[in-house]
MARLUM-951571 format. One line per field, with one value per residue: residue number from 1; residue in three letters; x negated, y, z negated of N, C-alpha, C, O in turn. Coordinates in nm, 3 decimals, padded with zeros to 5 digits, m for minus. Atoms other than C-alpha are relative to their C-alpha. Example, Ala and Ser with C-alpha at 12.3 -4.5 7.8 and 13.67 -1.06 7.14 Angstrom:
2
pos (1:2)
code (ala:ser)
n.u (m00.089:00.082)
n.v (m00.119:m00.119)
n.w (00.000:00.006)
ca.u (m01.230:m01.367)
ca.v (m00.450:m00.106)
ca.w (m00.780:m00.714)
c.u (m00.090:00.077)
c.v (00.120:00.109)
c.w (00.000:m00.073)
o.u (m00.194:00.026)
o.v (00.118:00.220)
o.w (m00.066:m00.090)
This chain:
89
pos (1:2:3:4:5:6:7:8:9:10:11:12:13:14:15:16:17:18:19:20:21:22:23:24:25:26:27:28:29:30:31:32:33:34:35:36:37:38:39:40:41:42:43:44:45:46:47:48:49:50:51:52:53:54:55:56:57:58:59:60:61:62:63:64:65:66:67:68:69:70:71:72:73:74:75:76:77:78:79:80:81:82:83:84:85:86:87:88:89)
code (unk:unk:unk:unk:unk:unk:unk:unk:unk:unk:unk:unk:unk:unk:unk:unk:unk:unk:unk:unk:unk:unk:unk:unk:unk:unk:unk:unk:unk:unk:unk:unk:unk:unk:unk:unk:unk:unk:unk:unk:unk:unk:unk:unk:unk:unk:unk:unk:unk:unk:unk:unk:unk:unk:unk:unk:unk:unk:unk:unk:unk:unk:unk:unk:unk:unk:unk:unk:unk:unk:unk:unk:unk:unk:unk:unk:unk:unk:unk:unk:unk:unk:unk:unk:unk:unk:unk:unk:unk)
n.u (00.031:m00.063:00.073:00.114:m00.054:00.072:00.083:m00.071:00.100:m00.026:m00.123:m00.036:00.128:m00.115:m00.037:00.036:m00.022:m00.131:m00.109:00.053:00.133:m00.138:m00.108:m00.081:m00.124:m00.012:m00.057:m00.155:m00.001:m00.137:m00.110:m00.144:m00.118:m00.091:m00.154:m00.101:m00.130:00.035:m00.038:00.000:00.010:m00.120:m00.082:00.056:m00.012:m00.109:m00.024:00.140:m00.036:m00.041:m00.076:m00.121:m00.061:00.108:m00.010:00.111:00.077:m00.007:00.099:00.135:00.129:m00.023:00.037:00.156:00.127:00.025:00.056:00.134:00.065:m00.027:00.113:00.134:00.025:00.070:00.190:00.048:00.078:00.072:00.148:00.008:m00.042:m00.134:00.040:m00.038:m00.169:m00.034:00.064:m00.039:00.148)
n.v (m00.074:m00.145:m00.166:m00.015:m00.078:m00.087:m00.047:m00.137:m00.168:m00.049:m00.015:m00.105:m00.133:m00.033:m00.063:m00.184:m00.109:00.004:m00.082:m00.107:00.014:00.036:m00.040:m00.037:00.021:m00.105:00.004:m00.068:m00.131:00.011:00.017:00.040:m00.055:00.068:m00.118:m00.023:00.044:00.100:00.065:m00.072:00.035:00.051:m00.130:m00.082:00.051:m00.021:00.136:00.034:00.078:00.136:00.005:00.015:m00.145:m00.056:m00.083:00.116:m00.060:m00.118:00.011:00.082:m00.062:m00.059:00.068:00.024:m00.189:m00.064:00.078:m00.024:m00.063:00.083:00.056:m00.127:m00.043:00.054:00.030:m00.136:m00.024:00.102:m00.009:m00.106:m00.077:00.009:m00.118:m00.028:m00.040:m00.086:m00.035:m00.007:00.029)
n.w (00.129:00.039:m00.040:00.175:00.051:00.016:00.157:00.027:00.003:m00.116:00.009:00.086:m00.128:m00.116:00.042:00.004:m00.146:m00.007:00.024:m00.015:00.070:00.118:m00.067:00.137:m00.054:00.058:00.128:m00.009:00.081:00.032:00.107:m00.068:00.017:m00.131:m00.118:00.104:m00.030:m00.086:m00.066:m00.113:m00.107:m00.069:m00.033:m00.098:m00.100:m00.033:00.025:m00.091:m00.085:m00.042:00.133:m00.026:00.053:00.017:00.162:00.055:m00.088:00.034:00.108:m00.045:m00.026:00.159:00.157:m00.035:m00.004:00.126:00.048:m00.150:00.126:00.149:00.021:m00.058:00.089:00.095:m00.056:00.003:00.093:00.042:m00.051:00.084:m00.114:00.087:00.016:00.117:m00.078:00.003:m00.051:m00.142:m00.164)
ca.u (m05.459:m05.368:m05.529:m05.799:m05.673:m05.893:m06.101:m05.915:m06.192:m06.163:m05.779:m05.765:m06.053:m05.774:m05.537:m05.702:m05.786:m05.441:m05.244:m05.506:m05.853:m05.609:m05.302:m05.184:m04.825:m04.678:m04.644:m04.282:m04.205:m03.851:m03.577:m03.268:m02.921:m02.649:m02.318:m02.041:m01.814:m01.956:m01.668:m01.690:m01.874:m01.601:m01.327:m01.505:m01.504:m01.157:m00.986:m01.200:m01.081:m01.086:m00.896:m00.527:m00.495:m00.709:m00.654:m00.771:m01.041:m01.116:m01.104:m01.365:m01.603:m01.525:m01.610:m01.978:m02.109:m02.001:m02.194:m02.509:m02.504:m02.481:m02.782:m03.017:m02.941:m03.069:m03.414:m03.430:m03.397:m03.594:m03.923:m03.823:m03.707:m03.333:m03.274:m03.121:m02.709:m02.772:m03.026:m02.895:m03.115)
ca.v (00.063:00.386:00.702:00.774:01.061:01.417:01.434:01.704:01.966:01.972:01.967:02.242:02.500:02.415:02.547:02.871:02.910:02.840:03.021:03.285:03.294:03.287:03.386:03.597:03.596:03.950:04.036:04.042:04.371:04.333:04.189:03.925:04.103:03.864:03.951:04.021:03.870:03.536:03.495:03.769:03.648:03.377:03.612:03.806:03.565:03.506:03.140:02.840:02.723:02.332:02.309:02.146:02.403:02.668:02.817:02.501:02.544:02.878:02.797:02.497:02.682:02.979:02.696:02.634:03.029:03.055:02.775:02.878:03.190:03.011:02.840:03.148:03.315:03.065:03.018:03.395:03.405:03.106:03.322:03.620:03.796:03.836:04.213:04.398:04.434:04.779:04.858:05.062:05.060)
ca.w (04.305:04.114:04.207:03.869:03.698:03.699:03.303:03.114:03.104:03.484:03.427:03.217:03.497:03.750:03.579:03.410:03.799:03.862:03.642:03.541:03.303:02.958:02.892:02.558:02.480:02.398:02.004:01.897:01.795:01.802:01.602:01.710:01.631:01.690:01.887:01.669:01.918:02.100:02.300:02.539:02.773:02.841:02.822:03.101:03.345:03.307:03.311:03.390:03.689:03.673:03.354:03.338:03.070:03.047:02.749:02.576:02.820:02.694:02.339:02.387:02.569:02.249:01.979:02.205:02.238:01.884:01.812:02.085:01.807:01.497:01.587:01.789:01.431:01.235:01.440:01.430:01.067:01.023:01.216:01.042:01.353:01.198:01.226:00.895:00.962:00.842:01.079:01.399:01.777)
c.u (00.012:m00.158:m00.042:00.036:m00.129:m00.080:00.078:m00.060:00.054:00.177:m00.002:m00.069:00.095:00.100:m00.029:m00.005:00.089:00.105:m00.098:m00.146:00.076:00.114:00.038:00.114:00.008:00.013:00.131:00.003:00.143:00.086:00.132:00.105:00.107:00.133:00.084:00.124:m00.055:00.097:00.031:m00.025:00.130:00.125:m00.034:m00.009:00.105:00.059:m00.075:00.128:00.016:00.037:00.115:00.026:m00.151:m00.001:m00.062:m00.174:m00.133:m00.076:m00.141:m00.144:m00.047:m00.120:m00.207:m00.124:m00.019:m00.125:m00.193:m00.002:m00.002:m00.217:m00.189:00.019:m00.057:m00.117:00.009:m00.010:m00.107:m00.111:m00.022:00.013:00.128:m00.027:00.095:00.099:m00.006:m00.106:00.047:m00.140:m00.062)
c.v (00.100:00.079:00.045:00.215:00.127:00.011:00.152:00.095:00.033:00.030:00.133:00.115:m00.031:00.047:00.121:00.026:00.025:00.133:00.147:m00.072:m00.016:00.122:00.003:00.027:00.111:00.018:m00.019:00.125:00.044:m00.094:m00.032:00.075:m00.116:00.028:m00.068:m00.134:m00.110:m00.047:00.057:m00.008:m00.123:00.076:00.104:m00.087:m00.051:m00.169:m00.124:m00.053:m00.211:m00.091:m00.096:00.125:00.062:00.108:m00.068:00.024:00.135:m00.010:m00.099:00.032:00.126:m00.035:00.051:00.128:m00.010:m00.068:00.027:00.090:00.010:m00.036:00.057:00.050:m00.060:m00.020:00.102:00.051:m00.123:00.050:00.109:00.102:00.121:00.163:00.028:00.068:00.109:00.105:00.043:m00.036:00.113)
c.w (m00.034:00.037:m00.166:m00.005:m00.053:m00.188:m00.057:00.000:00.181:00.044:m00.034:00.067:00.051:m00.056:m00.052:00.091:00.065:m00.032:m00.107:m00.164:m00.161:00.054:m00.152:m00.060:m00.069:m00.115:00.005:m00.118:00.024:m00.084:00.075:m00.105:00.040:m00.016:m00.141:00.055:00.094:00.117:00.115:00.084:00.080:00.041:00.164:00.139:00.016:m00.002:00.093:00.101:00.062:m00.127:00.056:m00.082:m00.093:m00.133:m00.090:00.026:m00.083:m00.165:m00.007:m00.010:m00.098:m00.110:00.039:m00.018:m00.150:m00.063:00.015:m00.158:m00.116:00.010:00.031:m00.185:m00.073:00.018:m00.015:m00.176:m00.079:00.037:m00.013:00.099:m00.001:m00.002:m00.087:00.015:m00.018:00.076:00.125:00.070:m00.043)
o.u (00.011:m00.280:00.035:00.024:m00.200:m00.046:00.087:00.002:00.133:00.211:00.022:m00.023:00.175:00.096:00.030:00.056:00.085:00.165:m00.027:m00.149:00.087:00.133:00.064:00.107:m00.069:00.107:00.188:m00.039:00.169:00.011:00.201:00.070:00.121:00.190:00.071:00.196:m00.048:00.059:00.095:00.049:00.180:00.151:00.057:m00.013:00.112:m00.027:m00.118:00.239:00.062:m00.004:00.107:00.085:m00.235:m00.056:m00.162:m00.256:m00.250:m00.189:m00.252:m00.238:m00.167:m00.212:m00.289:m00.241:m00.128:m00.203:m00.288:m00.051:m00.002:m00.318:m00.303:m00.074:m00.132:m00.194:m00.038:m00.098:m00.148:m00.202:m00.127:m00.049:00.124:m00.136:00.189:00.089:00.081:m00.112:00.057:m00.247:m00.163)
o.v (00.171:00.057:00.058:00.305:00.096:00.119:00.256:00.202:00.122:00.090:00.212:00.223:00.053:00.148:00.219:00.129:00.123:00.215:00.229:m00.178:m00.137:00.200:m00.094:00.146:00.126:m00.059:00.001:00.142:00.164:m00.139:00.046:00.087:m00.152:00.095:m00.162:m00.211:m00.064:m00.136:m00.002:00.036:m00.108:00.103:00.150:m00.022:m00.094:m00.238:m00.114:m00.096:m00.267:m00.204:m00.132:00.223:00.020:00.205:m00.024:00.068:00.115:00.010:m00.047:00.010:00.134:00.027:00.118:00.143:00.001:m00.009:00.001:00.040:00.117:00.001:00.027:m00.001:00.009:m00.042:00.088:00.126:m00.121:m00.021:00.161:00.205:00.236:00.208:m00.050:00.186:00.156:00.224:m00.048:m00.086:00.154)
o.w (00.066:00.040:m00.261:00.078:m00.148:m00.236:00.008:00.006:00.210:00.145:00.057:00.029:00.011:00.015:m00.004:00.119:00.139:00.037:m00.166:m00.227:m00.183:00.147:m00.223:m00.029:m00.164:m00.137:00.112:m00.232:00.026:m00.171:00.141:m00.222:00.156:m00.103:m00.219:m00.008:00.208:00.193:00.202:00.171:00.192:00.158:00.233:00.243:00.132:m00.057:00.208:00.066:00.162:m00.154:00.173:m00.038:m00.172:m00.186:m00.146:m00.055:m00.113:m00.209:m00.023:m00.087:m00.124:m00.164:m00.024:m00.052:m00.206:m00.138:m00.058:m00.260:m00.177:m00.051:m00.005:m00.247:m00.142:m00.076:m00.128:m00.218:m00.195:m00.006:00.023:00.074:00.043:m00.037:m00.078:00.048:00.055:00.043:00.207:00.034:00.015)
């Protein structure tokens, strides 16, 4: 026989006791500025040790980071937190 699950209300109460009474996320007051050079992280780590042709591996890793920056920029723009290009820190 399987063990009976707790009712949802009891489970929520137990979660509140564990995590705290209530959690309000902090308001977002910062803006996201995309990196002008996403490949700098790959270059800062040096050549990948697991590739036969490390230059090709660097190109592929740089392409992955560039795509991640594009996706993050699109998400920031969709949520209205993308920084103005003219805005300074």
